[in-house]
C-alpha positions in Angstrom: 41.2 21.8 232.2 43.3 19.7 229.8 44.0 16.3 231.1 45.8 13.2 229.9 43.8 10.1 228.8 42.5 8.1 231.7 44.7 5.0 232.4 42.6 2.0 233.6 45.6 0.7 235.6 45.3 3.7 237.9 41.5 4.0 238.2 41.2 2.0 241.4 44.1 3.7 243.1 44.4 7.0 245.1 45.5 8.6 241.8 42.1 7.6 240.3 40.3 9.0 243.3 42.1 12.3 243.1 41.4 12.5 239.3 37.7 12.0 239.9 37.6 14.5 242.8 39.3 17.1 240.7 36.9 16.4 237.8 33.7 16.7 240.0 35.0 19.7 241.9 35.2 18.1 245.3 39.0 18.3 245.5 40.0 21.8 246.6 42.7 23.4 244.5 43.9 26.3 246.6 46.6 27.6 244.2 46.1 29.4 241.0 47.6 27.4 238.1 48.3 30.5 236.0 50.1 32.2 239.0 52.1 29.0 239.4 53.2 29.0 235.7 54.1 32.7 235.9 56.2 32.0 239.1 58.0 29.1 237.5 58.8 31.0 234.3 60.0 34.0 236.3 62.2 31.8 238.4 63.7 30.0 235.4 64.5 33.3 233.8 66.6 34.4 236.7 70.3 34.0 236.5 70.3 32.8 240.2 67.3 30.5 239.8 66.7 28.5 243.0 67.3 24.7 243.0 63.8 24.3 244.5 60.8 26.5 244.2 58.1 25.8 246.8 54.8 27.2 245.5 51.8 27.6 247.7 51.6 28.3 251.4 51.2 24.6 252.3 54.2 23.6 250.3 56.3 26.4 251.8 55.3 25.4 255.3 56.0 21.7 254.7 59.4 22.3 253.1 60.4 24.7 255.8 59.4 22.2 258.5 61.4 19.5 256.8 64.5 21.8 256.6 64.2 22.8 260.3 64.0 19.1 261.3 67.1 18.3 259.1 69.0 21.2 260.7 68.1 20.0 264.2 69.5 16.5 263.3 72.6 18.2 261.9 73.1 20.3 265.0 72.7 17.2 267.2 75.8 15.8 265.5 78.0 18.8 265.9 80.0 17.5 268.8 80.7 14.3 267.0 81.6 16.2 263.8 84.1 18.3 265.8 85.5 15.4 267.7 87.4 14.0 264.7 89.5 17.2 264.0 93.2 16.8 264.6 94.4 18.7 267.7 
């Protein structure tokens, strides 16, 4: 795997911990980087390319949960939104 040069400023941070875990194989990478690149390129080549492209089951699940929560908050304000319409 190609990586950027190590920055001493980040070595004692969670970013450094993650870099070391990836390097020693103890950080599980569930998604295939080549499949990710193919999906990104295919998406960019589409005339109707999506604004966001969640890749991986975990990302899809987390983004969907976030959208559902935002829709719940929006729906909770529907009565207030409608209350300002001129009669």
